[in-house]
N, C-alpha and C positions, 0 to 999 in steps of 0.2 A: 866536740865540744859546741865550736861555733855553729856548722851543722842542724847539732840537736837544740839547741836555742833557737832558731831560725824554724825547725819542722815545727817547733813546741808553739813557737807561734803565730803559725800558716793554721794550725789547728784552731787554736782559740778564734781569730779571725773569722775561720771560715765554718764553726760552730757558732759565734755572732750574727751574721752576715745572713745564715740559711736560715735561720731560726724560725725565720716565717713558714718555709715549708713542711709542711704537719708528721710525710712520711720519713722514718729513716734513711730508707733509698732513697731518694730524693737529696734527704742533706749532705748523703756519704757521694755520691754522684756529683754533686756542685762543688762539694773540695776536692775532688779526683778532676773535673775538668781544671779547677783551678791550679790545679797541681800542673798541669798538663800544660796551659799557660806558662806559669813562670819556670818550669824547668828549660835547659838551652839545649838549642832545636831552630832550624832556619823554618821549617812555618810551623805555620798554630793550627791548623787545617783539623778536621776531626779522626781521619786516618794518622799521619806520624805521630800525634800526640797520642793515640791508644798505642801505636808500637812504641813509643818513647815509655809507657808506664806497664806495658804488658796486661794492657787488656784486647778486650775486643772493640774496636768502632763503633759497633750496634749500641754498648753499653751508652755510650756521648752520645750516639747520631738520637736514638731511640730519647732519653733524657733535654736534647736540646729543640726539639720538634712535634714530639709527641704526646711525651710522656703529661701532666698538666699542673705547675705551680708557677704561682702568682709572681711575676718579675716584677710589678710597679712595688709590690712592695719588700724586695732584695734592696728593686733602684731606692727607695726611700731609704732600707735603714743604712743602705751605701752614701748617700747624700747627706746626712745625718753628721754621718764620723768622718766624712771631705770636710766638712764644714767646719767640724771638731778640730781635726788635724792640720787645715791648714790656714786655719782665722785669716779669712779672708778680707782683702779691703775693697775687691770688687768682685761680680760672676763676667762672667767674659762671654757673650753668643758668639758662633762661626759653624760655617758649616763647611768638609770637605770628602774629599772623594774617595771614593772607591773602584778604581777601572776593573772591569768587566771583558772577558772577550763574547761572551755569547746574551743570549735574549731574554735567556729564563730566570735570572736570578729576578726576585722583587724590588720594581723598582728604575730595574735600567734601562737607560734610552741612552742615544745621542745630546749629549746635555754640555754646557759649559762646566770645568771643574776646574779652580785655583788651584788643588794638588797637582792637575797636568796641566797649565797654561793655557788649554785651551779644548777647545771641544772635541769631547770623546765618548764614548760607548763606557757609562759610570754609571754606580748606585753614587748618591749623595747624603751623608747623614748630616741634621741639623746636630749641634751640640748644646749645651750650656756650663760652665766649666765657675768653679772657683777659683781663686785666685791669689797670691800675694805676692812680695818679690822674690821670695822666698823657697815661694811652692805653689802647686795648681793641681786640680783633679778633676775630671769630669762630674757631673751628677746626675746629668740624665741626653738620653739622644732619641730621637725619633728619625725614621727612614722617612726622607721625601718620594712622594710616588707624582711623577712626573702628569701633567695629564692624558697620555695619551696610555693612560691604566685607567682609565677613567672609561663607560660606555660599554658597548654591548661587544664593539669588537674586541674589547679587552676581557671578556667573561672568561674567558679558556682560560690563559692565563689568569689570573685573580684567585681561578681554581688548585689550580696548579699549585701555585706560591700561599693557596689560605689565610689568601688578603681579608679581615672581615668586612663583612656589610657592610660598617659602619665608618670603615677607613679607605679615603678618599685621596682624588689632590686637594692639597690646601699650599700655599703659600709657604717661601720659607719662614720668614715672619711669623706667621701666627704661630707654626709649631713652638716657635720660639715662644712667643703669649705662652701656650699650650703646656708647655713646659713647667714656665715660669709659676703658674695657676695651679699645675698640680703642685709644684713643693711648694705655694704659699698654702697651698692646705695639709701640709704635714708643717705648716707651724717656722717655712724657711723663707726669709725675704733679702733679696741684697741690698749692701749700705749703699752700691753705687752700682747698675751695671754700662758695660763698653761694649761697644764691637763695632767693625771694620764699614766701610761707607754703603756695603749690599745691603747693612740695615739701617745706616745711620740717612741714607738719604730718603728712604722712607715716610713719608706721612703718614701711613697707618698708624707701623709699626711704633712711632713717635706717640702717636695720641694716642695705642696701647699704654704704651708706658705712663703716658701722664695718666688717665683714667685708673691705671693701679697704685695711683698713688708712687710711681719710681721717680730713684732720682739718674740721671744718666750723664753720662760724656759718650758723646756718640761721632765716629768720624766720615767726613761727608765730602763731596765733591766742591771745586772752586764756582760750579756755575749754581750752586744754590741761592735763592733769592731773597733779601732780608732788605728790610727799614734800618734805617740810621735810628741809635738809642732817640734822638731829640724828634721824630716825627710825632704827629701825632693824629687820630680823624678826624673825617671832617663832619658833623652832619647835616645832610644834606633839606633844604624846603621845604615843608609837607603842603605837597598840593590839595591837598584835602579830600582826594578821590583814591581811594587804593587803602593798599597798608600803607603803613610809612617807611618811607628807605632807609634803607639800614645805616650808619655809620660806617662811614668807608677815608681811607687812605687818598689826599691829593695828590702825594709822591710818587712816582713808581720808583719799585725794590730794583735794586741792583745785586750783582753776584756777590759772593764774598768776596774774590777775589779784585772786584770794585770796590771793594768798602775797606781791605786793607792797602790796596794801594795809594790810596786816599789819604790814609793815616802817615804811610811811610815808614818806611823798617825804623826808623829814630825813633819812633813811638814804644818800640819792642822793647824786651831785655835778655841779657844770657839768661839762662835758667839751667840749673842741672836736676837730673828726674830720677838718681839711681847711681851707685857705683856697679861700672862693669868689671869683666875678667881683668882687662888690665888697666883701665881707666873709670875718671865719671864718667857718664853721660849726658851730655850737656848741649845745647841748641840758643838759636837766636827764635824767640815766640813773640807777637804782636798777640795780644788780647784786647777784646773791644765787645762793649755791649750792645748786641742790634733783637731788631725783631724780624722775628722768621716767616716768607711770607710764600711763597711756593701753592704748591696743592692744598686746596684743602684747608686753610689757617683757622687756629681756634680763639678769635678775639673774645673779650668779655663783652660783658650786654654795654658797654657804652662803646663798640666799637676796638679797644686798644688788644694790642696785640702782648703779652708777655714779654720782659727783655730777656735773651739769653746771652752767653756767654760764646765767643766768636776767639778759636783761640789757630793761628796760625802761626806752623814755622817755617820760621823764613833763615835760611841758614847763610852763614857770610859766604859772598862768590858769588851766590845765586841773583838773579834780575828781580825775581818773585818768590812766595811760597811756594813751597812744596806741601807740604800736608795741611789739610783744615779738621778744626773737629766744632763740635754745637755742643753747648750740656747746658741744664736748667737749675743748677747746682747753685746756692746761693748766692748773690753780689757777694758780701764778705769773705768767700773763700778765699785765701792767701793763695799767688799765683803760681807760688813755686808745687803746690796741691791738686791746682787745678791738671798741671802738665802731669804732674806723675800722676794723677788716675788718665789720664789721655791715652798715652802711654803704656798705660797698665795691659792693655792688650799681647803684649809682645808674649808671655806665660804660655796663650793656649800653644801655637807653634811649636814648641815643646812638648806637650800634653803630644800635639800629634805625630810629631816624631818619636817619640818612646812609646806608645801607644803602638803603630803602625812596624818601627823595627824590631824591636826586641819583647812584642807581645800579643801582634797575630790581630788588632784590628781588624785591617782587610783582607784575613786567609779564611776565612767562611765560605764554605762551598756548598752551603744548605741553598735550597730553594723557598725556603718558608719564610714567612713574612715575622712572625713570632720569633723562629729559630734565630732570625737575623739582630733582633733586639732586646734576645736573650746573650748570645757572645758577646755582643759588646754592651753591656752590663756586667759579665763576668772577666774581661777583658780589664771593664774600668775597675770593679774588687782585685782584680791583681795590679793594676796598676794603683789604687789603693793602700793595697797591702805596701808595696814598696815605699810610698811617700811616706806611711806614718813610721818605718822601719829608718829612714831619711832622716827624720826629723826627731826621733826616739836617739837620744846620746850613747844611749847605753846599748843602741842596734849594735848587729854584730854586722860589719861589712859584707855585701853582696860579690858572691864567687863570682 
């Protein structure tokens, strides 16, 4: 009875998710691939899945690599369902590595991967996730193309991988902004966006979020510089020749570490951000207001750099803070809410773990750029189906 109930739910889920596919055979193959991802089995590449499903793997391969169906419309449908299921407090931007042995997979190169913890031969996928304290799910994916995949020397590999002429090397932060724009085009926007220091330290990414009117809490490095809360710009005298000089700060910006060390640990307080599996998660935090400097600050017309939050985690027994975040959230936000949002990124590691170990996110062996995006989208569909079952109090337990 439980297995039958799950089968019915899966059929209803697949019918809705693959509704944008106009051909009946495409919808059937989409549901088949989805079922293959959810079946038990160590490998979730096409041949092992086809064997478990009892079908010719060519059916799956044709659907993933050469069939014409709109992955973006399926992705949009999944994103709306994910937001409804998760009821996110934040969206999370991050990236993950896909280790590879050869050089023929699209986007593969020797590059740093946080998954490997070192430079290795891999692909990098950038993703946006909806997350709350109790659930999370990917909303969109992009495959990062290193600069070595551009130019005349890469033409043969690009043809083999069927990389569209419109797709070229773009930094990961730009891919993240592209996904946010695509999601906004469907009517979805985050309440707050969070990301690690790989994105938070990038001024162009922060300016992109500001230009889009988005609230953010971003992890950064201690070396980032800022002016103090009370610093004011100075207007140099105009000499009468040439353009008028712009207002500027006379004081030298100092690192975030220096700001917090000058304030002292006693300036902070102990805050709890969520309940862990064994006990409440809490630590000591120092919260300050600063004016971010660094590369290309964006002052107002009078030269004033807006105030931002600086959050520093300074646990007992440490001589200095161990983590730093910055945020453009309002000045009157409660400290516990600010820390809770800064710490919300942890859910994405849970997603990556389940997507890879249970659903075969990194098992795609095809050499098609489009096929890669289709595979990660259908793995996201499988993950969302499981998330919906866990969120439904009447859902049967997964076997």
